[in-house]
C-alpha positions as CSV (number, residue, x, y, z in Angstrom):
1,M,5.9,-43.4,49.9
2,A,7.8,-43.0,53.1
3,K,6.8,-40.1,55.2
4,I,9.6,-37.6,55.8
5,V,10.5,-36.6,59.3
6,F,10.8,-32.8,59.9
7,I,14.3,-31.5,60.5
8,Q,14.5,-28.7,63.0
9,L,15.5,-25.3,61.6
10,F,18.2,-23.6,63.6
11,L,17.7,-20.0,62.5
12,S,19.8,-17.1,63.9
13,A,18.3,-14.6,66.2
14,I,18.0,-12.1,63.4
15,I,14.4,-11.5,62.5
16,F,14.0,-10.6,58.8
17,S,11.4,-8.3,57.4
18,Q,9.0,-9.1,54.5
19,K,11.6,-7.9,51.9
20,D,14.0,-10.6,53.2
21,R,11.6,-13.4,52.5
22,I,13.0,-15.1,49.5
23,N,11.1,-17.3,47.0
24,I,13.1,-20.5,46.3
25,K,12.5,-19.8,42.6
26,D,14.2,-16.4,42.7
27,I,17.8,-17.6,43.6
28,F,20.5,-19.7,42.1
29,Q,23.9,-21.1,43.3
30,S,27.2,-20.2,41.7
31,D,30.7,-20.7,43.1
32,G,29.3,-21.8,46.4
33,K,27.1,-18.8,47.0
34,F,23.5,-18.0,46.3
35,Y,22.5,-15.0,44.2
36,I,19.2,-13.3,43.2
37,N,18.2,-14.4,39.7
38,F,19.3,-12.2,36.8
39,S,21.6,-10.1,39.0
40,E,24.9,-10.1,40.9
41,D,23.1,-9.4,44.2
42,V,24.0,-11.9,46.9
43,A,21.0,-13.4,48.6
44,S,20.3,-12.9,52.3
45,G,17.1,-13.9,54.1
46,I,14.8,-16.7,54.9
47,V,14.1,-19.0,51.9
48,Y,10.5,-20.1,51.4
49,Q,8.7,-22.3,48.9
50,F,5.4,-20.7,48.0
51,N,2.2,-22.5,46.9
52,G,-0.6,-19.9,46.7
53,D,-1.0,-18.6,50.2
54,L,0.9,-21.5,51.7
55,E,4.5,-20.7,52.8
56,L,7.0,-23.5,53.5
57,P,10.2,-22.1,55.2
58,L,13.3,-24.1,54.1
59,G,16.1,-22.3,55.8
60,L,18.3,-19.2,56.2
61,I,20.8,-17.7,53.8
62,K,23.2,-14.9,55.0
63,E,25.4,-13.1,52.5
64,G,24.9,-15.9,50.0
65,L,25.7,-18.8,52.4
66,K,23.4,-21.3,54.0
67,Q,23.3,-21.0,57.7
68,G,22.8,-24.1,59.9
69,K,20.5,-26.9,59.0
70,W,17.8,-26.7,56.4
71,L,14.4,-28.4,56.1
72,E,14.8,-30.5,53.0
73,W,13.0,-33.4,51.4
74,A,14.3,-36.2,49.2
75,G,12.6,-38.0,46.4
76,K,10.6,-41.2,46.7
77,N,12.2,-44.0,48.8
78,Q,15.2,-41.8,49.5
79,K,16.6,-40.7,52.8
80,V,16.1,-37.1,54.1
81,K,18.8,-34.7,53.0
82,I,20.2,-32.2,55.5
83,G,21.7,-29.1,54.0
84,K,25.0,-28.0,55.4
85,S,26.5,-24.5,55.6
86,L,28.4,-23.6,52.4
87,S,31.7,-21.9,51.9
88,N,33.5,-20.5,48.9
89,D,35.0,-23.7,47.4
90,K,36.9,-23.2,44.2
91,D,35.7,-26.5,43.0
92,D,32.0,-25.6,43.2
93,S,30.1,-25.7,39.9
94,K,29.3,-22.3,38.4
95,K,26.1,-23.5,36.8
96,K,22.7,-22.8,38.3
97,E,21.6,-25.5,40.8
98,P,18.2,-26.0,42.2
99,I,17.6,-26.0,46.0
100,V,16.0,-29.2,47.2
101,G,12.4,-28.6,48.4
102,P,9.5,-30.8,49.4
103,S,8.6,-33.4,46.8
104,T,5.0,-33.9,47.9
105,L,2.4,-32.0,50.0
106,E,-0.9,-33.4,51.1
107,I,-3.7,-31.1,52.3
108,I,-6.7,-32.7,54.1
109,N,-9.8,-30.6,54.7
110,Y,-12.5,-31.2,57.3
111,L,-15.8,-29.4,57.9
112,S,-17.9,-29.4,61.1
113,D,-21.2,-31.2,61.2
114,F,-23.6,-32.7,63.7
115,R,-24.4,-36.3,64.3
116,H,-26.8,-37.4,67.1
117,D,-26.8,-33.8,68.3
118,K,-23.0,-33.9,68.7
119,P,-20.5,-32.0,66.7
120,F,-17.9,-33.8,64.6
121,L,-15.5,-33.1,61.7
122,K,-16.3,-34.8,58.4
123,L,-13.8,-35.3,55.6
124,I,-14.6,-33.1,52.6
125,S,-11.5,-33.2,50.4
126,T,-7.9,-34.3,50.1
127,Q,-5.4,-32.7,47.8
128,I,-1.9,-34.0,46.8
129,I,0.6,-31.7,45.1
130,N,3.9,-32.9,43.6
131,F,6.8,-30.5,43.1
132,D,10.0,-30.6,41.2
133,S,13.3,-29.6,42.7
134,F,12.8,-26.0,41.8
135,G,9.6,-25.8,43.8
136,S,7.3,-25.7,40.7
137,K,4.0,-27.6,41.0
138,M,4.1,-30.5,38.5
139,E,1.1,-32.6,39.4
140,E,-2.1,-32.1,41.5
141,S,-4.9,-34.4,42.4
142,L,-8.1,-33.6,44.3
143,K,-10.6,-35.9,45.9
144,T,-13.9,-34.7,47.2
145,Y,-16.2,-36.7,49.5
146,N,-20.0,-36.7,50.2
147,D,-21.7,-36.2,53.5
148,V,-21.1,-39.8,54.6
149,G,-17.4,-39.8,53.7
150,V,-17.7,-41.7,50.4
151,L,-15.5,-40.6,47.5
152,E,-17.6,-38.4,45.2
153,R,-15.2,-37.0,42.6
154,K,-11.5,-37.3,41.6
155,T,-9.7,-34.6,39.6
156,Y,-6.1,-34.8,38.3
157,R,-4.0,-32.1,36.6
158,K,-0.5,-32.2,35.2
159,Y,1.5,-29.0,34.5
160,E,4.1,-28.4,31.8
161,Y,6.1,-25.1,32.0
162,F,7.6,-23.0,29.2
163,K,10.0,-20.2,30.2
164,R,11.5,-17.2,28.5
165,S,15.2,-16.7,28.0
166,N,15.4,-14.7,31.2
167,G,13.9,-17.6,33.2
168,L,10.4,-16.2,33.8
169,I,7.5,-18.5,33.1
170,E,5.7,-17.6,29.9
171,K,3.1,-20.4,29.6
172,I,1.8,-23.4,31.5
173,K,0.1,-26.3,29.7
174,I,-2.5,-28.1,31.8
175,F,-3.3,-31.8,31.1
176,N,-6.0,-34.1,32.6
177,H,-5.6,-37.7,33.8
178,N,-5.7,-39.0,30.2
179,N,-2.8,-36.7,29.4
180,I,-5.0,-34.6,27.2
181,L,-4.4,-30.9,27.0
182,I,-7.4,-29.1,28.5
183,Q,-6.1,-25.5,29.4
184,E,-3.3,-23.1,28.8
185,Q,-2.2,-20.3,31.1
186,F,-0.1,-17.3,29.9
187,F,1.9,-14.8,32.0
188,N,3.0,-11.2,31.5
189,Y,5.4,-9.2,33.6
190,N,6.2,-5.5,34.3
191,K,9.6,-3.8,33.8
192,N,10.7,-5.0,37.2
193,K,10.0,-8.6,36.2
194,K,7.1,-8.9,38.5
195,L,3.9,-10.7,37.4
196,S,1.4,-8.2,36.0
197,E,-1.2,-10.4,34.3
198,K,-2.1,-14.0,33.8
199,K,-4.8,-15.4,31.5
200,L,-6.4,-18.9,31.4
201,F,-7.7,-20.3,28.1
202,D,-9.5,-23.5,27.2
203,I,-8.5,-25.8,24.4
204,D,-10.5,-23.8,21.9
205,A,-8.4,-20.7,22.9
206,D,-11.5,-19.1,24.5
207,I,-10.6,-17.1,27.6
208,I,-11.8,-18.6,31.0
209,D,-10.5,-15.8,33.3
210,K,-7.9,-13.1,33.6
211,T,-6.1,-11.8,36.7
212,T,-4.1,-8.5,36.9
213,F,-1.5,-7.7,39.6
214,S,-0.4,-4.2,40.8
215,Y,2.3,-3.2,43.2
216,D,3.1,-0.3,45.5
217,S,6.2,2.0,45.3
218,L,8.3,-0.6,47.3
219,G,7.4,-3.4,44.8
220,M,5.0,-5.2,47.3
221,L,1.9,-6.8,45.8
222,E,-0.9,-4.3,46.4
223,K,-3.9,-5.5,44.5
224,T,-5.2,-8.4,42.3
225,I,-8.3,-8.2,40.1
226,T,-9.9,-11.3,38.6
227,L,-12.2,-11.0,35.5
228,N,-14.5,-13.6,34.1
229,K,-14.6,-14.7,30.4
230,E,-16.9,-11.8,29.6
231,G,-14.4,-9.3,31.0
232,E,-16.5,-8.6,34.1
233,K,-14.9,-8.3,37.5
234,N,-15.4,-11.4,39.6
235,N,-13.4,-10.4,42.7
236,S,-10.5,-8.3,43.8
237,I,-8.0,-8.5,46.7
238,T,-6.3,-5.4,48.2
239,I,-3.4,-5.9,50.6
240,E,-1.9,-3.6,53.3
241,Y,1.4,-4.1,55.1
242,D,2.8,-3.1,58.5
243,E,6.0,-1.2,59.1
244,Q,8.0,-4.5,59.0
245,G,6.6,-5.3,55.6
246,K,4.3,-8.1,56.8
247,K,0.8,-8.4,55.4
248,N,-1.6,-7.2,58.2
249,K,-4.8,-6.6,56.2
250,E,-6.5,-8.1,53.2
251,L,-9.7,-6.7,51.7
252,I,-11.5,-9.2,49.5
253,Q,-14.3,-7.9,47.3
254,L,-16.6,-10.5,45.8
255,Y,-19.0,-9.5,43.0
256,S,-22.2,-11.4,42.1
257,S,-23.4,-10.5,38.6
258,R,-26.6,-12.5,39.3
259,T,-27.6,-10.2,42.1
260,D,-25.5,-7.2,41.0
261,T,-24.1,-6.8,44.5
262,D,-20.7,-6.7,46.1
263,Y,-19.7,-8.6,49.2
264,F,-16.7,-7.6,51.3
265,I,-14.4,-9.7,53.6
266,E,-11.7,-8.0,55.6
267,N,-9.0,-10.4,56.8
268,N,-6.6,-9.2,59.6
269,Y,-3.4,-11.1,60.3
270,S,-1.4,-11.5,63.5
271,Y,2.2,-12.8,63.7
272,D,4.5,-14.3,66.4
273,S,8.0,-13.0,67.3
274,N,9.5,-15.2,64.5
275,G,7.3,-13.5,61.8
276,K,5.0,-16.5,61.3
277,V,1.4,-15.8,60.8
278,V,-0.6,-17.3,63.7
279,K,-4.1,-15.9,63.3
280,K,-6.4,-14.6,60.5
281,E,-9.6,-12.9,61.6
282,N,-12.6,-11.5,59.7
283,Q,-16.2,-10.7,60.5
284,N,-17.2,-14.3,60.2
285,Y,-14.3,-16.6,61.1
286,I,-11.1,-16.8,63.1
287,T,-8.3,-19.1,61.8
288,Y,-5.4,-20.2,64.0
289,Y,-2.2,-21.6,62.4
290,H,-0.1,-24.2,64.1
291,Y,3.5,-25.1,63.3
292,N,6.1,-27.8,63.9
293,D,9.0,-25.5,64.5
294,F,8.8,-23.3,61.3
295,V,6.6,-25.7,59.2
296,L,2.9,-25.2,59.0
297,I,1.1,-28.4,59.9
298,K,-2.5,-27.4,60.9
299,E,-5.2,-24.7,60.5
300,L,-8.2,-24.5,62.9
301,T,-11.1,-22.2,62.1
302,Y,-13.9,-21.1,64.4
303,M,-16.9,-18.9,64.0
304,A,-16.2,-15.3,65.0
305,R,-17.8,-14.1,68.3
306,D,-18.6,-17.7,69.1
307,E,-17.9,-19.5,72.4
308,S,-16.6,-22.4,70.3
309,Q,-13.2,-20.6,70.2
310,N,-12.8,-21.7,73.8
311,N,-13.9,-25.2,73.2
312,K,-11.5,-27.5,71.3
313,N,-14.3,-29.9,70.5
314,I,-16.3,-27.3,68.4
315,I,-14.4,-26.4,65.3
316,F,-15.9,-25.0,62.1
317,S,-13.2,-26.4,59.9
318,K,-9.8,-28.0,60.1
319,K,-6.9,-28.3,57.6
320,I,-4.0,-30.7,58.0
321,Y,-0.7,-30.4,56.1
322,N,1.5,-33.5,55.5
323,Y,4.9,-33.5,53.8
324,Y,6.4,-36.6,52.1
């Protein structure tokens, strides 16, 4: 698989707030313009593809039209595609068209260790995620390695999506490497079509876990609560935002039923002038995010209140992102 070269994003000088960060799945193209799904509202903002906490900026849309060049990926053995600015062409198709996104993402994780009294980074896992043209995760493989770097375990998952008539995902079927159905995940939404609940079941229809989502008065995600199969709380995440709508604080509450205790982690986020997160800090660790233009390529984590922050040779963990 040929590695795709990054295409520089020429974004305008306008800095968009959090409410102008658009999920690639939430827009469609009609008559040469891009609109918000299930509405006649013209899209404006920076378009991202989201995979969990990972954000992949693809380009800028202003008043429904692409602006400048976009970061786009082609399929296997194809050339990179460069998105051009669009205009109102009468010959444009009126049907919904997906926006091209990355086809494959590779995430490599390293963890610090010592050998002969010297620090080094050992490989602990590699993850490969394949997406479709709508940005949905279709396949995922994970490899984990032992202390000497030898492959220890391989896990593969394939995802099949089922949508409601309004386009919202209702169910995901999850298959293993033998194409055997092993899990199903169901989704519920509130009146504003925002995700309110997801449940994961095994093949015997026994619940594995459940996550609920709540939002503030502006429609921003405010809290998630995850429950185990017994209905007991496993953890919760509470999010706070700054005046620009960017997440600046995240309180994670982890509950241990074995010890009947709670453990709290408070993550604080810092951003650069372009709105990209550049640092995450809590009582234990500090993580720095590195970009190639607007594309995340690396995370470096250090121990908090440790001199290692000033020593590039002493890193607690490292995460590399490759795009294909």
